[in-house]
N, C-alpha and C positions, 0 to 999 in steps of 0.2 A: 446594459443593463440587462440582469434577469431578477427570476420573480423575487432573488433571494432578500430578504431586509438589507438596510444600508445602514454601514453603525460609525461609529464615534470615529472610528480609522476613514470612513472612506471607502472600506471595503463590503462588498457582498456579503452579510451575514450568515452562514449553513449552520444547517443542525445535522449534527453529527452525533450517532450511537457508537459507542464501544463495548463491544464483548469481548470481556479477558482484562486481568489487571498485572498482568506481567510487563518485562522489560518493554516488549514492541507498542503496547498499547500504553503505559506510561509516556517514551518517548515522541511518539506521533500524536496524542491527546495534547501534551504539553506545546508540542508545535502548533496543532490547529487553535489552542487557546488560544497561544500568542499571538496569531495571526488575525483574533478577535473573533472566531466563531464560537456559538453554544454547543458545547460537549457535554453531555451525559454517560458518564461509565456505569458499563450494569456486569455483576458475574453472579456467577451462582451462590457464591460466598458474598452478603451485600457489606458484609464489616472488611473485607479485602477491596468489595469496589467504593466504598466510605475511604479508604484510607488515599486509593489512586486518586480516586476525585480532588480530594484534598488536597496531595502534594501539586496537581497540576492546576488548581483551581479552576477546576472544571465546573457546570454549571450545575450539575448534580448528578445522583446517583439512585442505583439501585438493583432490581432484578435484570435478567438477560433482557426477559419481553420488555418491561419499562424502559429501557435504552433502547433495543431496538425501534421500540414507536416512536419515539424522540426524533430518531435522523431521518433527514432527506435520504441522508449515504449512512450507512452501518458499518466499520469496520471488524471482519471475524479475526481477533488477534491471538489466534487459540493456536495449540497444536493441529500440524499439519491431517492429519489423520482423524482429528474431534471437529473440526470446520465442515465438514458437507452433513455429517449425523446432525450440527446445531441446525444449518441452515433449512434442514426436513424438518425439523422440529419446531423453526422459527418462518417455515414458508408465508402462512397468511398473514403474519406479521409484515415480512419482509415485500410481500408484492406492493410492485410500485416504486419502490425504493432505489437505491444500487448499494449492491454489498462490494466492499473493497477488502479484498484478499492478500495478505501480504504473507500469506505461509510457506517454508521453505520445505518440501517434503525433502528431507534429508536426514542421514543415519550414517554413524561413524566405520568406515568399511577396513580395509587392512589397506590398501593406500592413500587411505584419505576419505574424508566424505562421498558418499555417494547419494544419488537422488534413489528415493523409495516408492516414485510413481515410476508408469511406464511410459509418459511422455504420450504424447498427441492429444489422443482425445480422453485423456484419463488425469489427465492433469489434476491440481484440485480445483483449481477455479472452474474447470469442465463440470466436475462432479457436482459444487456447489451450484453451480447452473441447473443442473439439472434435477438436484433435490429442492430449488427456489424457483420453477419455471417463471412466474412471471415478474422473476426481480433483473432487473439489470445487474451484469456483475464486470467487474474490473479486476485485475491483479497489477499490482502494482506496488509501491514502497520493501519490496522483499531484499533486491538484491544489496541495498546498502545495511551496515551495522546499526544497530539502535541507536547508539550514540551520534550518528552523523545527525540524525533528526533533532536531537536537543542543541544546534546548533542555531543561532537566532537566525541568519538567510545563508544557507548550508551555500558558500562559493569554494574554489579553487584555482589557483594558477588565475586569477584574472576572471571565472566566467562562473555562473552562475550552475549548481550542480543539476544533471539531465536528468530526471526521473522517465525509466522507460514505462508503458503500461501498454496493456491490451482491454479491451474492451468486446460486451458482445451489444450492444446497444449504442444508436447515439447520443441521445441523455445523460447513460452512464460514461461514454469518451468525454463528452460534453465536463460533466460535474467533474471528473475526476482532473482534466485540464483545467479546471478554472480550480480546483481545491490544489493543484500541485503548484499554480501560478501566485497564489495565495501566500505561499508559502517561503517567497522569495525564490524558487526551484524554476526550471525550465522542462514544462511536460515534451515528451519522448513518446508519439504515438507508435505503436508497432504494430497495429493492425488487432483486427481480431483476436476472440477468445483463443481460438483453432490453433494463435501461434502463443498461445499461456507457456506452453510446455516449457518454452525455447526460451523464457523469464526465468522460470523456475530451475532449469539446467542450466542456468551462466549465472545465477545465485549458488549454485551449490560448485561450478568451475570456480568462482569469483571467492569462496571459502578456501577452498583447498590450494588455493593461489597464495591467500593470506597466512594459511598455518603453515604454509610450505618456506614462508618469509619472500614470498615473493610480491611484486607489485601489479594487479591485475592491471589497471592503466598502461602500464607498456606494451599490452599487447595489443591494443589496439589503435597506433599511429594512424594521424588523418590520411584516407587517399592523396588526398594533396599535398603530403609532403612526399610521398614516393618519387623516385629520379623519373623523369620524362612526365609527367602528370599536370607541367606546368608548359603549358606554350612561351619558347623564349623567343618567338619571332616579331618583329619588332609589327 
């Protein structure tokens, strides 16, 4: 058990503030409401926040500060270039909380979508961590299209969806893994926040593959399926 309250579904209830009112805010917020969590939607436009909150059945809505103050975790569902600025603005409120970064730093390029961050320590997640140094930060949820999060329990070919994430503190990592599990998905830890740029680049690569009509899942067969990977000796 954790320190979260226990709800009627038998799951730990997490308090989550969502900053943003767009498609990712709506899809992830809806998934967390279905999982039994307490969600408050915040935006600079409180009317838009009210509309999003009503659409997903959230516990409440309000301004950005109000939503951030509600959450043990705070989702930044914003354009990638805006997220670090907002994290700096709300740094005192975000202190001690887990900040979830689902942004994808992407722009159109001549050969398809391109990564707009330099990678490495310049990932959006790293800039958020620098802007709010007293918060834990986790990079997660950005690889899948937002429509995936509207599925009750995402599973494909008999396996629960694996959700990769990176985090800069053990608390942020544990919270993110627990949240992913509560959605019926499988948490896939990819290391510390220094590896967040890899997730950002992977998201841009996957989008480019999909836009070209390909299937990103066909690129990564299990090593166990490779010839010679299984010892046939008795």
